[in-house]
GUMAR-242865 format. One record per residue (C-alpha): residue number from 1; chain; x, y, z. Coordinates in pm, whole numbers, plus 50000, padded with zeros to 5 digits. Example, Ala and Ser with C-alpha at 12.3 -4.5 7.8 and 13.67 -1.06 7.14 Angstrom:
% GUMAR-242865
    nr   kette      c1      c2      c3
     1       A   51230   49550   50780
     2       A   51367   49894   50714
This chain:
% GUMAR-242865
    nr   kette      c1      c2      c3
     1       A   87497   40232   88784
     2       A   87702   40233   88465
     3       A   88022   40078   88600
     4       A   88133   39747   88449
     5       A   88214   39569   88771
     6       A   88331   39254   88593
     7       A   88633   39434   88450
     8       A   88743   39578   88781
     9       A   88750   39292   89024
    10       A   88923   39315   89359
    11       A   89013   39015   89569
    12       A   88860   39037   89913
    13       A   89103   39088   90196
    14       A   89131   39254   90534
    15       A   89430   39473   90458
    16       A   89558   39715   90720
    17       A   89638   39956   90435
    18       A   89267   39994   90352
    19       A   89141   40351   90355
    20       A   89113   40479   90710
    21       A   88785   40642   90794
    22       A   88730   40892   91070
    23       A   88395   40998   91206
    24       A   88546   41297   91384
    25       A   88692   41490   91089
    26       A   88618   41504   90719
    27       A   88925   41517   90496
    28       A   88951   41644   90137
    29       A   89276   41645   89941
    30       A   89284   41901   89661
    31       A   89530   41766   89406
    32       A   89758   41992   89199
    33       A   90016   41934   88927
    34       A   90231   42220   89054
    35       A   90291   42373   89394
    36       A   90067   42674   89455
    37       A   90053   42956   89705
    38       A   89786   43012   89967
    39       A   89524   43246   89815
    40       A   89508   43598   89954
    41       A   89303   43626   90272
    42       A   89053   43866   90117
    43       A   88997   43631   89823
    44       A   88941   43333   90055
    45       A   88698   43534   90268
    46       A   88497   43646   89966
    47       A   88460   43294   89826
    48       A   88388   43136   90164
    49       A   88110   43388   90228
    50       A   87965   43317   89885
    51       A   87926   42945   89958
    52       A   87930   42898   90336
    53       A   87763   43217   90458
    54       A   87865   43417   90764
    55       A   88228   43330   90838
    56       A   88515   43465   91044
    57       A   88881   43407   90964
    58       A   89049   43328   91296
    59       A   89392   43239   91156
    60       A   89581   43300   90834
    61       A   89946   43260   90740
    62       A   90155   43080   90478
    63       A   90089   42741   90640
    64       A   89721   42735   90737
    65       A   89397   42930   90718
    66       A   89102   42875   90951
    67       A   88742   42992   90930
    68       A   88454   42977   91176
    69       A   88120   42895   91009
    70       A   87902   43126   91216
    71       A   87573   43019   91059
    72       A   87619   42684   91235
    73       A   87642   42625   91610
    74       A   87757   42319   91803
    75       A   87674   42274   92170
    76       A   87945   42155   92409
    77       A   87951   42141   92786
    78       A   88169   42450   92787
    79       A   87931   42643   92565
    80       A   87815   42688   92207
    81       A   88072   42737   91930
    82       A   88069   42744   91550
    83       A   88244   42462   91361
    84       A   88579   42541   91202
    85       A   88698   42489   90846
    86       A   89072   42453   90798
    87       A   89290   42456   90488
    88       A   89665   42396   90473
    89       A   89944   42518   90251
    90       A   90033   42323   89939
    91       A   90265   42028   90007
    92       A   90371   41701   89846
    93       A   90065   41476   89820
    94       A   90197   41130   89899
    95       A   89915   40977   89697
    96       A   90167   40774   89500
    97       A   90141   40532   89794
    98       A   89780   40449   89706
    99       A   89774   40084   89602
   100       A   89584   39910   89323
   101       A   89315   39792   89564
   102       A   89232   40150   89659
   103       A   89251   40270   89299
   104       A   89007   40001   89191
   105       A   88735   40159   89408
   106       A   88763   40502   89244
   107       A   88464   40439   89020
   108       A   88391   40803   88938
   109       A   88734   40861   88787
   110       A   88822   40531   88623
   111       A   88961   40672   88299
   112       A   89163   40946   88468
   113       A   89271   40809   88806
   114       A   89614   40677   88705
   115       A   89704   40999   88527
   116       A   89578   41215   88814
   117       A   89765   41017   89079
   118       A   90087   41016   88877
   119       A   90081   41380   88763
   120       A   89935   41554   89070
   121       A   90236   41566   89300
   122       A   90098   41833   89534
   123       A   89797   41871   89759
   124       A   89609   42116   89975
   125       A   89442   41946   90270
   126       A   89102   42074   90384
   127       A   88912   41956   90688
   128       A   88648   42048   90942
   129       A   88682   42066   91320
   130       A   88430   42077   91606
   131       A   88156   41973   91362
   132       A   88054   41631   91489
   133       A   87783   41787   91705
   134       A   87595   41918   91403
   135       A   87296   41726   91272
   136       A   87371   41498   90977
   137       A   87206   41733   90729
   138       A   87372   42043   90870
   139       A   87717   41886   90855
   140       A   87659   41750   90505
   141       A   87546   42090   90376
   142       A   87841   42264   90541
   143       A   88096   42019   90401
   144       A   87958   42026   90049
   145       A   87940   42407   90050
   146       A   88302   42406   90166
   147       A   88394   42166   89886
   148       A   88241   42395   89626
   149       A   88417   42697   89775
   150       A   88754   42519   89766
   151       A   88748   42423   89397
   152       A   88670   42787   89311
   153       A   88931   42914   89554
   154       A   89197   42692   89397
   155       A   89164   42707   89017
   156       A   89483   42498   88999
   157       A   89301   42203   89157
   158       A   89277   41909   88915
   159       A   89090   41663   89135
   160       A   88959   41609   89487
   161       A   89027   41292   89685
   162       A   88778   41226   89965
   163       A   88987   41045   90222
   164       A   88695   40923   90433
   165       A   88547   40721   90148
   166       A   88823   40680   89890
   167       A   88631   40865   89619
   168       A   88817   41065   89355
   169       A   88649   41334   89144
   170       A   88782   41563   88876
   171       A   88759   41920   89002
   172       A   88584   42026   88683
   173       A   88304   41782   88758
   174       A   88256   41943   89099
   175       A   88268   42292   88951
   176       A   88008   42209   88686
   177       A   87783   41963   88869
   178       A   87404   41985   88874
   179       A   87350   41747   89165
   180       A   87058   41865   89382
   181       A   87175   42023   89706
   182       A   87020   41752   89922
   183       A   87192   41474   89723
   184       A   87547   41612   89715
   185       A   87691   41431   90015
   186       A   87585   41084   89902
   187       A   87701   41156   89547
   188       A   88042   41304   89625
   189       A   88136   41170   89967
   190       A   87991   40818   90001
   191       A   88152   40536   89806
   192       A   88000   40204   89705
   193       A   88279   39947   89698
   194       A   88290   39605   89529
   195       A   88493   39301   89627
   196       A   88517   38945   89499
   197       A   88578   38692   89775
   198       A   88888   38505   89660
   199       A   88835   38141   89573
   200       A   88454   38161   89575
   201       A   88166   38300   89372
   202       A   88078   38531   89663
   203       A   88088   38908   89644
   204       A   88077   39191   89895
   205       A   87940   39534   89822
   206       A   87946   39799   90093
   207       A   87924   40174   90140
   208       A   88198   40384   90296
   209       A   88155   40739   90422
   210       A   87829   40741   90617
   211       A   88015   40736   90948
   212       A   88113   41100   90891
   213       A   87746   41180   90958
   214       A   87724   40934   91251
   215       A   87516   40702   91036
   216       A   87575   40334   90953
   217       A   87715   40209   90626
   218       A   87546   39929   90431
   219       A   87687   39583   90359
   220       A   87583   39305   90118
   221       A   87751   38960   90118
   222       A   87599   38771   89830
   223       A   87623   38558   89516
   224       A   87417   38504   89202
   225       A   87305   38862   89143
   226       A   87448   39128   88914
   227       A   87664   39364   89122
   228       A   87536   39668   88928
   229       A   87189   39602   89070
   230       A   87322   39569   89424
   231       A   87531   39885   89390
   232       A   87222   40075   89278
   233       A   87032   39935   89577
   234       A   87314   40050   89809
   235       A   87307   40406   89676
   236       A   86928   40420   89699
   237       A   86924   40303   90061
   238       A   87218   40520   90163
   239       A   87009   40812   90038
   240       A   86705   40677   90224
   241       A   86904   40651   90548
   242       A   87035   41005   90501
   243       A   86701   41159   90403
   244       A   86516   41000   90695
   245       A   86781   41018   90971
   246       A   86825   40641   90962
   247       A   86489   40488   91055
   248       A   86617   40130   91005
   249       A   86619   39919   91323
   250       A   86781   39582   91381
   251       A   86552   39318   91234
   252       A   86361   39556   91004
   253       A   86321   39470   90639
   254       A   86382   39675   90326
   255       A   86257   39629   89971
   256       A   86479   39390   89779
   257       A   86540   39336   89409
   258       A   86294   39152   89186
   259       A   86320   39136   88807
   260       A   86612   39383   88818
   261       A   86425   39658   89003
   262       A   86374   39746   89370
   263       A   86040   39590   89460
   264       A   85814   39563   89765
   265       A   85742   39207   89656
   266       A   86080   39104   89801
   267       A   86182   39185   90158
   268       A   86543   39165   90282
   269       A   86610   39161   90656
   270       A   86859   39404   90813
   271       A   87097   39333   91100
   272       A   87350   39562   91266
   273       A   87699   39413   91287
   274       A   88065   39494   91244
   275       A   88186   39531   90887
   276       A   88339   39239   90697
   277       A   88583   39461   90510
   278       A   88803   39726   90671
   279       A   88786   39990   90802
   280       A   88609   39835   91099
   281       A   88277   40013   91158
   282       A   87909   39953   91229
   283       A   87711   39852   90923
   284       A   87361   39745   90838
   285       A   87411   39399   90689
   286       A   87133   39323   90441
   287       A   87041   38955   90413
   288       A   86948   38897   90050
   289       A   86745   38575   90098
   290       A   86844   38319   89833
   291       A   87135   38539   89723
   292       A   87285   38566   90074
   293       A   87633   38425   90138
   294       A   87824   38345   90455
   295       A   87554   38130   90620
   296       A   87323   38430   90652
   297       A   86955   38361   90685
   298       A   86652   38584   90693
   299       A   86550   38455   91037
């Protein structure tokens, strides 16, 4: 990790205005400086087919467009249906209501976030529906293909805000990325957040965004270790959980950090619990032995 955490501290709090996360839908806000029109139906179909595959447009007007991703199937009691991808008309964004606490977690856009949030007054909202029944990898691939289609479909898009995790990316970074296909969801849609616990030397680092794939986030409550190292550990183990369909059980151990690298010589115990920091969700809390805070023990 290259972020200088020390310059971007955030006092720990349980604030009801924290980013809300939903496991049922995935929300992307395409941010624009000026209001734009819905692309022509034929143009949207062409681009969607290029990235998503076999699709059917089941609704299209000046307010909303909807597409069925027919290469994917979700089983319900009533039958098997393809997931749906929805995109709205361009409206006022409302992102001027994002507070400093939320801004401070936009690590991938630190130099540009204030300018983007102040200049981009409009948004197009994109989401999925009926997709929670897909496997984690299927849903991740579908959502990231949809993301790539959207930034081509809307050349006016300046940035994309991932509402489930609070991440903000410049659209040009998405358009030009070279992230391997299997790594895209963790890179773009899962955030690693950092908090200082007010009045103490304790810190909390957690992930946000794994719930979209029905997987647990990670949580570290600690002191005495460089947060960059812990953030790197969090990204590595979020990828491990994703790649292996979460093999971690309550009471298992994972490799910890020794001499600034992840090492088998150190084992940290994992426990499932509710998150310390909002939004409330299941997390794997990693007890960091001598670095653990909050009366945690490895027993």
